[in-house]
C-alpha positions as CSV (number, residue, x, y, z in Angstrom):
1,M,7.0,60.4,15.4
2,Y,3.8,58.4,14.7
3,K,0.2,59.2,14.7
4,I,-2.8,56.9,14.7
5,R,-6.1,58.3,13.4
6,A,-9.3,57.5,11.5
7,M,-8.9,58.2,7.8
8,C,-11.0,60.6,5.9
9,R,-11.5,61.3,2.2
10,Y,-10.2,64.9,2.1
11,E,-7.4,64.7,4.6
12,D,-5.9,61.6,3.0
13,V,-5.8,62.5,-0.7
14,W,-2.0,62.1,-0.5
15,I,-2.2,58.4,0.1
16,S,-1.9,56.5,-3.2
17,S,-2.8,53.0,-4.5
18,S,0.9,52.1,-4.3
19,D,1.0,53.1,-0.6
20,F,-1.8,50.7,0.1
21,H,-0.3,48.0,-2.1
22,H,3.0,48.3,-0.3
23,L,1.3,47.5,3.0
24,F,-1.2,44.9,1.9
25,S,1.4,42.9,0.0
26,Q,3.0,42.3,3.4
27,L,-0.2,40.9,4.7
28,T,-1.8,39.0,1.9
29,E,-1.8,38.6,-1.9
30,S,-2.5,42.0,-3.2
31,T,-3.1,43.5,-6.6
32,E,-2.3,47.2,-7.0
33,L,-5.3,49.0,-8.4
34,P,-4.9,51.7,-11.0
35,E,-5.1,55.1,-9.3
36,D,-8.6,56.0,-10.7
37,Q,-10.1,52.7,-9.4
38,Y,-8.3,53.1,-6.1
39,K,-9.7,56.6,-5.6
40,K,-13.2,55.3,-6.3
41,W,-12.7,52.4,-3.8
42,F,-11.3,54.8,-1.2
43,A,-14.2,57.2,-1.5
44,E,-16.7,54.4,-1.3
45,I,-15.2,52.9,1.9
46,V,-14.6,56.2,3.8
47,E,-18.2,57.3,3.1
48,N,-19.7,54.0,4.4
49,P,-21.1,54.7,7.9
50,C,-20.4,51.1,9.0
51,V,-16.6,51.3,8.2
52,T,-13.8,53.2,9.7
53,M,-10.3,52.8,8.4
54,F,-7.4,53.7,10.6
55,A,-3.9,54.9,9.5
56,V,-0.6,54.8,11.3
57,I,1.3,57.7,9.9
58,A,5.0,58.4,10.3
59,S,6.2,62.0,9.9
60,P,9.9,61.5,9.3
61,G,10.4,64.8,7.7
62,R,8.3,67.1,5.6
63,Y,6.1,64.4,4.1
64,P,3.9,61.9,5.9
65,K,4.1,58.2,5.2
66,L,1.5,55.5,5.6
67,V,3.2,52.8,7.7
68,G,0.2,51.0,9.2
69,F,-3.4,50.3,8.7
70,G,-6.5,48.7,10.2
71,T,-10.2,48.6,9.7
72,L,-13.3,48.4,11.9
73,W,-16.6,47.2,10.5
74,A,-19.4,48.1,12.9
75,Q,-22.4,45.9,12.1
76,P,-25.6,47.1,13.6
77,K,-27.5,44.3,15.5
78,Y,-31.3,44.3,15.9
79,Y,-31.2,42.2,19.0
80,R,-28.8,44.5,20.9
81,D,-31.0,47.6,21.0
82,N,-29.0,49.4,18.3
83,G,-25.8,47.9,19.5
84,K,-23.1,47.0,17.0
85,S,-20.8,44.1,16.6
86,G,-17.3,45.2,15.7
87,H,-15.1,43.3,13.2
88,I,-11.4,44.3,13.1
89,E,-9.6,43.5,9.9
90,D,-6.5,44.1,7.9
91,I,-4.1,45.0,10.7
92,I,-0.7,45.6,9.2
93,I,2.4,47.5,10.2
94,D,5.1,48.1,7.5
95,K,8.0,45.7,8.2
96,E,10.4,48.6,8.5
97,H,8.4,50.0,11.4
98,R,7.6,46.8,13.4
99,N,8.8,46.1,17.0
100,K,8.0,49.6,18.1
101,G,4.6,48.9,19.7
102,L,2.7,50.3,16.7
103,G,0.6,47.2,16.2
104,K,-0.4,47.1,19.8
105,D,-1.2,50.8,19.8
106,L,-3.2,50.5,16.5
107,V,-5.3,47.6,17.8
108,K,-6.0,49.3,21.2
109,H,-7.0,52.5,19.3
110,I,-9.4,50.5,17.2
111,M,-10.8,48.6,20.2
112,D,-11.3,51.9,22.2
113,Y,-13.0,53.5,19.2
114,A,-15.3,50.4,18.8
115,K,-16.3,50.6,22.5
116,N,-16.9,54.4,22.4
117,T,-19.1,54.2,19.3
118,G,-21.5,51.6,20.6
119,C,-19.9,48.2,19.8
120,Y,-20.7,45.6,22.5
121,K,-17.8,43.5,21.2
122,A,-14.9,43.6,18.8
123,Q,-13.7,40.4,17.1
124,L,-11.1,39.5,14.6
125,H,-9.7,36.4,12.8
126,C,-6.0,35.8,12.8
127,S,-3.5,33.1,12.1
128,Q,-2.5,30.8,14.9
129,E,0.9,32.4,15.0
130,M,-0.6,35.8,15.8
131,Q,-2.9,34.6,18.6
132,P,-0.3,35.4,21.4
133,F,0.0,39.0,20.1
134,Y,-3.8,39.5,20.4
135,E,-4.0,37.6,23.7
136,K,-1.6,40.2,25.2
137,L,-4.2,42.8,24.2
138,E,-6.8,40.9,26.4
139,M,-8.5,39.3,23.5
140,T,-9.6,35.7,24.0
141,H,-9.5,32.7,21.6
142,T,-13.0,31.7,20.4
143,T,-14.2,29.0,18.1
144,Q,-12.7,28.5,14.7
145,G,-14.4,30.4,11.9
146,M,-15.4,29.2,8.5
147,S,-14.9,30.9,5.1
148,T,-15.0,30.3,1.4
149,H,-12.9,32.0,-1.2
150,Y,-14.1,32.8,-4.7
């Protein structure tokens, strides 16, 4: 059984740095934070009113397991009468739990949340190989973005 929900500081104390590292290392280069640094990071993120992290939780037995993750950054826009631009990031489903529709359910959950909390759009950047996945969710291809890495 799986559940998708927004994460919160007090309900998710069971999630460790190694749980996050396990997921993120399947998405990108990831360094596992020491537990004290992770707890500081986690508290800072969940207390930021512009950020909502979402967890996909499996309940295979007595103990829950983090098997998916995504983030919505809701950027307030002056010119949209207090509207927000949503930025979806870090969508990942553990490789052992893929092909069950969890990625689709997670993205739809985040998109619905964005709409219901005042976002006038939700956008994300993805690799070319992932574009068909997001197109099935009624997202459309836009212009190429630019970035720099430090």
